[in-house]
N, CA, C and O atoms as CSV, one atom per row, in Angstrom:
chain,resi,resn,atom,element,x,y,z
A,1,MET,N,N,0.822,-1.195,0.000
A,1,MET,CA,C,0.000,0.000,0.000
A,1,MET,C,C,0.866,1.259,0.000
A,1,MET,O,O,0.601,2.198,-0.750
A,2,TRP,N,N,1.908,1.278,0.848
A,2,TRP,CA,C,2.769,2.459,0.905
A,2,TRP,C,C,3.502,2.657,-0.411
A,2,TRP,O,O,3.757,3.789,-0.821
A,3,GLU,N,N,3.841,1.557,-1.074
A,3,GLU,CA,C,4.527,1.666,-2.354
A,3,GLU,C,C,3.649,2.372,-3.379
A,3,GLU,O,O,4.130,3.204,-4.148
A,4,ALA,N,N,2.371,2.038,-3.387
A,4,ALA,CA,C,1.447,2.675,-4.326
A,4,ALA,C,C,1.294,4.155,-4.018
A,4,ALA,O,O,1.220,4.983,-4.925
A,5,ILE,N,N,1.249,4.478,-2.740
A,5,ILE,CA,C,1.109,5.887,-2.342
A,5,ILE,C,C,2.351,6.673,-2.737
A,5,ILE,O,O,2.238,7.758,-3.308
A,6,THR,N,N,3.529,6.145,-2.441
A,6,THR,CA,C,4.753,6.868,-2.792
A,6,THR,C,C,4.946,6.948,-4.298
A,6,THR,O,O,5.439,7.954,-4.809
A,7,GLU,N,N,4.563,5.907,-5.005
A,7,GLU,CA,C,4.669,5.961,-6.465
A,7,GLU,C,C,3.738,7.020,-7.034
A,7,GLU,O,O,4.131,7.772,-7.926
A,8,PHE,N,N,2.515,7.089,-6.534
A,8,PHE,CA,C,1.576,8.117,-6.994
A,8,PHE,C,C,2.117,9.494,-6.681
A,8,PHE,O,O,2.070,10.388,-7.526
A,9,PHE,N,N,2.635,9.678,-5.464
A,9,PHE,CA,C,3.113,10.994,-5.056
A,9,PHE,C,C,4.290,11.441,-5.904
A,9,PHE,O,O,4.349,12.597,-6.324
A,10,THR,N,N,5.215,10.550,-6.158
A,10,THR,CA,C,6.395,10.950,-6.922
A,10,THR,C,C,6.091,11.151,-8.399
A,10,THR,O,O,6.755,11.955,-9.053
A,11,THR,N,N,5.112,10.445,-8.939
A,11,THR,CA,C,4.794,10.619,-10.356
A,11,THR,C,C,3.853,11.791,-10.600
A,11,THR,O,O,3.878,12.387,-11.676
A,12,GLN,N,N,3.035,12.124,-9.632
A,12,GLN,CA,C,2.053,13.184,-9.804
A,12,GLN,C,C,2.371,14.431,-8.982
A,12,GLN,O,O,1.495,15.268,-8.765
A,13,VAL,N,N,3.594,14.560,-8.531
A,13,VAL,CA,C,3.930,15.618,-7.587
A,13,VAL,C,C,3.743,17.010,-8.176
A,13,VAL,O,O,3.302,17.911,-7.462
A,14,SER,N,N,4.054,17.219,-9.427
A,14,SER,CA,C,3.898,18.557,-9.989
A,14,SER,C,C,2.427,18.940,-10.054
A,14,SER,O,O,2.080,20.100,-9.828
A,15,SER,N,N,1.567,17.992,-10.357
A,15,SER,CA,C,0.128,18.277,-10.379
A,15,SER,C,C,-0.403,18.568,-8.985
A,15,SER,O,O,-1.219,19.471,-8.799
A,16,VAL,N,N,0.057,17.809,-8.018
A,16,VAL,CA,C,-0.387,18.012,-6.636
A,16,VAL,C,C,0.062,19.369,-6.131
A,16,VAL,O,O,-0.715,20.086,-5.500
A,17,MET,N,N,1.303,19.727,-6.401
A,17,MET,CA,C,1.803,21.029,-5.948
A,17,MET,C,C,1.085,22.176,-6.642
A,17,MET,O,O,0.813,23.204,-6.021
A,18,ALA,N,N,0.780,22.014,-7.904
A,18,ALA,CA,C,0.036,23.051,-8.618
A,18,ALA,C,C,-1.353,23.227,-8.015
A,18,ALA,O,O,-1.827,24.352,-7.856
A,19,LEU,N,N,-2.002,22.122,-7.682
A,19,LEU,CA,C,-3.323,22.212,-7.050
A,19,LEU,C,C,-3.251,22.863,-5.680
A,19,LEU,O,O,-4.142,23.629,-5.312
A,20,VAL,N,N,-2.213,22.572,-4.928
A,20,VAL,CA,C,-2.049,23.186,-3.607
A,20,VAL,C,C,-1.860,24.689,-3.748
A,20,VAL,O,O,-2.442,25.463,-2.987
A,21,LEU,N,N,-1.048,25.108,-4.719
A,21,LEU,CA,C,-0.841,26.539,-4.920
A,21,LEU,C,C,-2.108,27.224,-5.425
A,21,LEU,O,O,-2.390,28.359,-5.041
A,22,LEU,N,N,-2.864,26.556,-6.273
A,22,LEU,CA,C,-4.140,27.125,-6.717
A,22,LEU,C,C,-5.131,27.232,-5.559
A,22,LEU,O,O,-5.880,28.204,-5.466
A,23,ALA,N,N,-5.133,26.239,-4.687
A,23,ALA,CA,C,-6.002,26.297,-3.511
A,23,ALA,C,C,-5.590,27.438,-2.588
A,23,ALA,O,O,-6.445,28.108,-2.009
A,24,ALA,N,N,-4.289,27.661,-2.449
A,24,ALA,CA,C,-3.813,28.770,-1.625
A,24,ALA,C,C,-4.242,30.106,-2.221
A,24,ALA,O,O,-4.649,31.012,-1.494
A,25,LEU,N,N,-4.151,30.229,-3.531
A,25,LEU,CA,C,-4.601,31.451,-4.194
A,25,LEU,C,C,-6.104,31.651,-3.990
A,25,LEU,O,O,-6.555,32.763,-3.716
A,26,ALA,N,N,-6.868,30.579,-4.123
A,26,ALA,CA,C,-8.317,30.663,-3.914
A,26,ALA,C,C,-8.640,31.048,-2.466
A,26,ALA,O,O,-9.592,31.790,-2.222
A,27,LEU,N,N,-7.867,30.555,-1.521
A,27,LEU,CA,C,-8.081,30.920,-0.122
A,27,LEU,C,C,-7.841,32.408,0.112
A,27,LEU,O,O,-8.607,33.058,0.824
A,28,VAL,N,N,-6.790,32.941,-0.478
A,28,VAL,CA,C,-6.501,34.366,-0.302
A,28,VAL,C,C,-7.589,35.219,-0.952
A,28,VAL,O,O,-8.048,36.199,-0.365
A,29,ILE,N,N,-7.993,34.850,-2.151
A,29,ILE,CA,C,-9.070,35.596,-2.826
A,29,ILE,C,C,-10.365,35.491,-2.030
A,29,ILE,O,O,-11.076,36.481,-1.857
A,30,GLY,N,N,-10.668,34.296,-1.550
A,30,GLY,CA,C,-11.865,34.115,-0.732
A,30,GLY,C,C,-11.800,34.903,0.554
A,30,GLY,O,O,-12.821,35.414,1.014
A,31,ALA,N,N,-10.634,35.012,1.141
A,31,ALA,CA,C,-10.486,35.788,2.380
A,31,ALA,C,C,-10.752,37.264,2.128
A,31,ALA,O,O,-11.406,37.928,2.932
A,32,VAL,N,N,-10.249,37.775,1.019
A,32,VAL,CA,C,-10.486,39.184,0.687
A,32,VAL,C,C,-11.972,39.430,0.451
A,32,VAL,O,O,-12.530,40.407,0.952
A,33,VAL,N,N,-12.607,38.550,-0.306
A,33,VAL,CA,C,-14.038,38.705,-0.583
A,33,VAL,C,C,-14.854,38.603,0.701
A,33,VAL,O,O,-15.767,39.401,0.915
A,34,LEU,N,N,-14.542,37.651,1.544
A,34,LEU,CA,C,-15.262,37.484,2.805
A,34,LEU,C,C,-15.094,38.698,3.712
A,34,LEU,O,O,-16.051,39.147,4.344
A,35,TYR,N,N,-13.882,39.224,3.771
A,35,TYR,CA,C,-13.642,40.398,4.611
A,35,TYR,C,C,-14.412,41.607,4.096
A,35,TYR,O,O,-14.966,42.374,4.884
A,36,ARG,N,N,-14.450,41.778,2.782
A,36,ARG,CA,C,-15.183,42.931,2.217
A,36,ARG,C,C,-16.687,42.802,2.413
A,36,ARG,O,O,-17.373,43.801,2.632
A,37,ARG,N,N,-17.201,41.584,2.335
A,37,ARG,CA,C,-18.648,41.403,2.486
A,37,ARG,C,C,-19.114,41.520,3.925
A,37,ARG,O,O,-20.128,42.162,4.200
A,38,THR,N,N,-18.378,40.903,4.849
A,38,THR,CA,C,-18.858,40.841,6.231
A,38,THR,C,C,-18.143,41.800,7.169
A,38,THR,O,O,-18.720,42.221,8.171
A,39,GLY,N,N,-16.922,42.149,6.873
A,39,GLY,CA,C,-16.148,42.989,7.769
A,39,GLY,C,C,-15.562,42.213,8.937
A,39,GLY,O,O,-14.799,42.761,9.732
A,40,GLU,N,N,-15.912,40.951,9.041
A,40,GLU,CA,C,-15.367,40.098,10.097
A,40,GLU,C,C,-13.924,39.745,9.741
A,40,GLU,O,O,-13.609,39.513,8.574
A,41,ALA,N,N,-13.056,39.706,10.739
A,41,ALA,CA,C,-11.640,39.500,10.449
A,41,ALA,C,C,-11.137,38.101,10.806
A,41,ALA,O,O,-10.135,37.654,10.247
A,42,LYS,N,N,-11.803,37.404,11.716
A,42,LYS,CA,C,-11.269,36.144,12.216
A,42,LYS,C,C,-11.141,35.089,11.119
A,42,LYS,O,O,-10.056,34.543,10.915
A,43,GLN,N,N,-12.214,34.798,10.420
A,43,GLN,CA,C,-12.173,33.761,9.387
A,43,GLN,C,C,-11.260,34.123,8.216
A,43,GLN,O,O,-10.513,33.258,7.761
A,44,PRO,N,N,-11.282,35.356,7.705
A,44,PRO,CA,C,-10.332,35.684,6.630
A,44,PRO,C,C,-8.869,35.563,7.052
A,44,PRO,O,O,-8.026,35.146,6.258
A,45,ILE,N,N,-8.568,35.924,8.288
A,45,ILE,CA,C,-7.189,35.778,8.768
A,45,ILE,C,C,-6.806,34.304,8.812
A,45,ILE,O,O,-5.696,33.939,8.424
A,46,LEU,N,N,-7.707,33.464,9.278
A,46,LEU,CA,C,-7.430,32.029,9.320
A,46,LEU,C,C,-7.251,31.453,7.914
A,46,LEU,O,O,-6.434,30.555,7.707
A,47,MET,N,N,-8.003,31.962,6.967
A,47,MET,CA,C,-7.867,31.514,5.582
A,47,MET,C,C,-6.500,31.892,5.015
A,47,MET,O,O,-5.875,31.098,4.312
A,48,VAL,N,N,-6.044,33.093,5.318
A,48,VAL,CA,C,-4.732,33.534,4.851
A,48,VAL,C,C,-3.631,32.718,5.526
A,48,VAL,O,O,-2.648,32.353,4.881
A,49,VAL,N,N,-3.785,32.430,6.814
A,49,VAL,CA,C,-2.804,31.598,7.520
A,49,VAL,C,C,-2.738,30.212,6.883
A,49,VAL,O,O,-1.647,29.679,6.685
A,50,LEU,N,N,-3.876,29.628,6.563
A,50,LEU,CA,C,-3.893,28.323,5.910
A,50,LEU,C,C,-3.215,28.383,4.544
A,50,LEU,O,O,-2.490,27.460,4.173
A,51,ALA,N,N,-3.442,29.455,3.800
A,51,ALA,CA,C,-2.784,29.607,2.500
A,51,ALA,C,C,-1.269,29.704,2.671
A,51,ALA,O,O,-0.522,29.118,1.887
A,52,LEU,N,N,-0.810,30.429,3.676
A,52,LEU,CA,C,0.627,30.539,3.939
A,52,LEU,C,C,1.230,29.189,4.312
A,52,LEU,O,O,2.340,28.861,3.893
A,53,ILE,N,N,0.503,28.415,5.092
A,53,ILE,CA,C,0.986,27.080,5.470
A,53,ILE,C,C,1.086,26.177,4.242
A,53,ILE,O,O,2.047,25.421,4.104
A,54,ALA,N,N,0.105,26.254,3.359
A,54,ALA,CA,C,0.134,25.436,2.139
A,54,ALA,C,C,1.324,25.815,1.258
A,54,ALA,O,O,2.013,24.938,0.737
A,55,VAL,N,N,1.564,27.100,1.092
A,55,VAL,CA,C,2.699,27.552,0.286
A,55,VAL,C,C,4.013,27.141,0.947
A,55,VAL,O,O,4.950,26.736,0.259
A,56,ALA,N,N,4.089,27.239,2.264
A,56,ALA,CA,C,5.302,26.830,2.981
A,56,ALA,C,C,5.569,25.344,2.780
A,56,ALA,O,O,6.724,24.944,2.633
A,57,ASN,N,N,4.536,24.526,2.770
A,57,ASN,CA,C,4.715,23.086,2.545
A,57,ASN,C,C,5.264,22.806,1.148
A,57,ASN,O,O,6.122,21.939,0.980
A,58,VAL,N,N,4.779,23.528,0.159
A,58,VAL,CA,C,5.303,23.356,-1.198
A,58,VAL,C,C,6.764,23.797,-1.248
A,58,VAL,O,O,7.592,23.135,-1.873
A,59,LEU,N,N,7.079,24.909,-0.591
A,59,LEU,CA,C,8.459,25.378,-0.579
A,59,LEU,C,C,9.388,24.401,0.121
A,59,LEU,O,O,10.523,24.206,-0.313
A,60,ILE,N,N,8.921,23.788,1.194
A,60,ILE,CA,C,9.739,22.805,1.910
A,60,ILE,C,C,10.122,21.649,0.984
A,60,ILE,O,O,11.237,21.133,1.062
A,61,LEU,N,N,9.219,21.254,0.128
A,61,LEU,CA,C,9.498,20.139,-0.778
A,61,LEU,C,C,10.338,20.523,-1.981
A,61,LEU,O,O,10.989,19.663,-2.575
A,62,THR,N,N,10.339,21.804,-2.357
A,62,THR,CA,C,10.998,22.181,-3.603
A,62,THR,C,C,12.309,22.926,-3.433
A,62,THR,O,O,13.119,22.930,-4.360
A,63,ILE,N,N,12.557,23.555,-2.294
A,63,ILE,CA,C,13.808,24.292,-2.108
A,63,ILE,C,C,14.938,23.294,-1.856
A,63,ILE,O,O,14.818,22.422,-0.996
A,64,PRO,N,N,16.032,23.421,-2.603
A,64,PRO,CA,C,17.141,22.477,-2.433
A,64,PRO,C,C,17.808,22.605,-1.059
A,64,PRO,O,O,17.841,23.683,-0.466
A,65,THR,N,N,18.327,21.499,-0.580
A,65,THR,CA,C,19.051,21.488,0.687
A,65,THR,C,C,20.510,21.851,0.428
A,65,THR,O,O,20.866,22.255,-0.679
A,66,ALA,N,N,21.347,21.709,1.444
A,66,ALA,CA,C,22.757,22.091,1.323
A,66,ALA,C,C,23.494,21.261,0.278
A,66,ALA,O,O,24.438,21.751,-0.342
A,67,ASP,N,N,23.079,20.017,0.075
A,67,ASP,CA,C,23.767,19.190,-0.917
A,67,ASP,C,C,23.256,19.412,-2.338
A,67,ASP,O,O,23.759,18.791,-3.275
A,68,GLY,N,N,22.276,20.277,-2.511
A,68,GLY,CA,C,21.818,20.652,-3.845
A,68,GLY,C,C,20.634,19.889,-4.385
A,68,GLY,O,O,20.200,20.152,-5.507
A,69,THR,N,N,20.091,18.945,-3.619
A,69,THR,CA,C,18.919,18.211,-4.089
A,69,THR,C,C,17.702,18.623,-3.270
A,69,THR,O,O,17.779,18.798,-2.054
A,70,ALA,N,N,16.608,18.770,-3.946
A,70,ALA,CA,C,15.356,19.081,-3.264
A,70,ALA,C,C,14.795,17.799,-2.662
A,70,ALA,O,O,15.016,16.718,-3.208
A,71,PRO,N,N,14.079,17.897,-1.554
A,71,PRO,CA,C,13.507,16.687,-0.948
A,71,PRO,C,C,12.620,15.885,-1.900
A,71,PRO,O,O,12.604,14.656,-1.842
A,72,ILE,N,N,11.900,16.556,-2.757
A,72,ILE,CA,C,11.025,15.832,-3.675
A,72,ILE,C,C,11.849,15.086,-4.728
A,72,ILE,O,O,11.461,14.003,-5.166
A,73,ASP,N,N,12.983,15.662,-5.135
A,73,ASP,CA,C,13.863,14.961,-6.064
A,73,ASP,C,C,14.478,13.735,-5.394
A,73,ASP,O,O,14.620,12.684,-6.018
A,74,GLN,N,N,14.837,13.876,-4.132
A,74,GLN,CA,C,15.405,12.753,-3.391
A,74,GLN,C,C,14.371,11.634,-3.246
A,74,GLN,O,O,14.721,10.455,-3.306
A,75,ALA,N,N,13.113,11.994,-3.056
A,75,ALA,CA,C,12.063,10.974,-2.955
A,75,ALA,C,C,11.920,10.222,-4.266
A,75,ALA,O,O,11.719,9.007,-4.268
A,76,ALA,N,N,12.021,10.931,-5.380
A,76,ALA,CA,C,11.934,10.275,-6.686
A,76,ALA,C,C,13.117,9.343,-6.901
A,76,ALA,O,O,12.959,8.251,-7.447
A,77,ILE,N,N,14.304,9.771,-6.471
A,77,ILE,CA,C,15.489,8.921,-6.605
A,77,ILE,C,C,15.338,7.667,-5.752
A,77,ILE,O,O,15.642,6.562,-6.203
A,78,ASP,N,N,14.868,7.841,-4.517
A,78,ASP,CA,C,14.669,6.701,-3.628
A,78,ASP,C,C,13.642,5.726,-4.196
A,78,ASP,O,O,13.814,4.511,-4.095
A,79,GLN,N,N,12.580,6.255,-4.789
A,79,GLN,CA,C,11.556,5.401,-5.385
A,79,GLN,C,C,12.123,4.617,-6.560
A,79,GLN,O,O,11.813,3.438,-6.732
A,80,THR,N,N,12.949,5.264,-7.364
A,80,THR,CA,C,13.561,4.592,-8.511
A,80,THR,C,C,14.492,3.478,-8.040
A,80,THR,O,O,14.499,2.382,-8.601
A,81,GLU,N,N,15.276,3.769,-7.006
A,81,GLU,CA,C,16.182,2.756,-6.479
A,81,GLU,C,C,15.412,1.583,-5.863
A,81,GLU,O,O,15.837,0.433,-5.971
A,82,ALA,N,N,14.295,1.874,-5.226
A,82,ALA,CA,C,13.499,0.812,-4.615
A,82,ALA,C,C,12.888,-0.110,-5.665
A,82,ALA,O,O,12.810,-1.321,-5.458
A,83,THR,N,N,12.458,0.452,-6.782
A,83,THR,CA,C,11.869,-0.387,-7.833
A,83,THR,C,C,12.935,-1.189,-8.575
A,83,THR,O,O,12.650,-2.273,-9.085
A,84,GLU,N,N,14.167,-0.662,-8.641
A,84,GLU,CA,C,15.234,-1.388,-9.318
A,84,GLU,C,C,15.734,-2.576,-8.512
A,84,GLU,O,O,16.209,-3.557,-9.083
A,85,THR,N,N,15.632,-2.497,-7.186
A,85,THR,CA,C,16.126,-3.579,-6.339
A,85,THR,C,C,15.168,-4.753,-6.247
A,85,THR,O,O,15.541,-5.811,-5.741
A,86,ARG,N,N,13.945,-4.591,-6.723
A,86,ARG,CA,C,12.973,-5.690,-6.682
A,86,ARG,C,C,13.244,-6.677,-7.720
A,86,ARG,O,O,12.525,-7.670,-7.831
């Protein structure tokens, strides 16, 4: 089961990250619209915080580490090595 999950994640990672970034953009736009309509600040602030967390998660996976490889690239390499050893 974990093999299928990791294989899906490594093969579809660009699509997943694009969807996460689009969701973050939608959250920010929704927060602005909600704030303008209601004037309430709590929910729009929480929406913006959630969008920031989503963007931070994408950045964590894509920014290279000190050795020059991004964590998502390392996951793809590990997956390739795991399938070759079978």
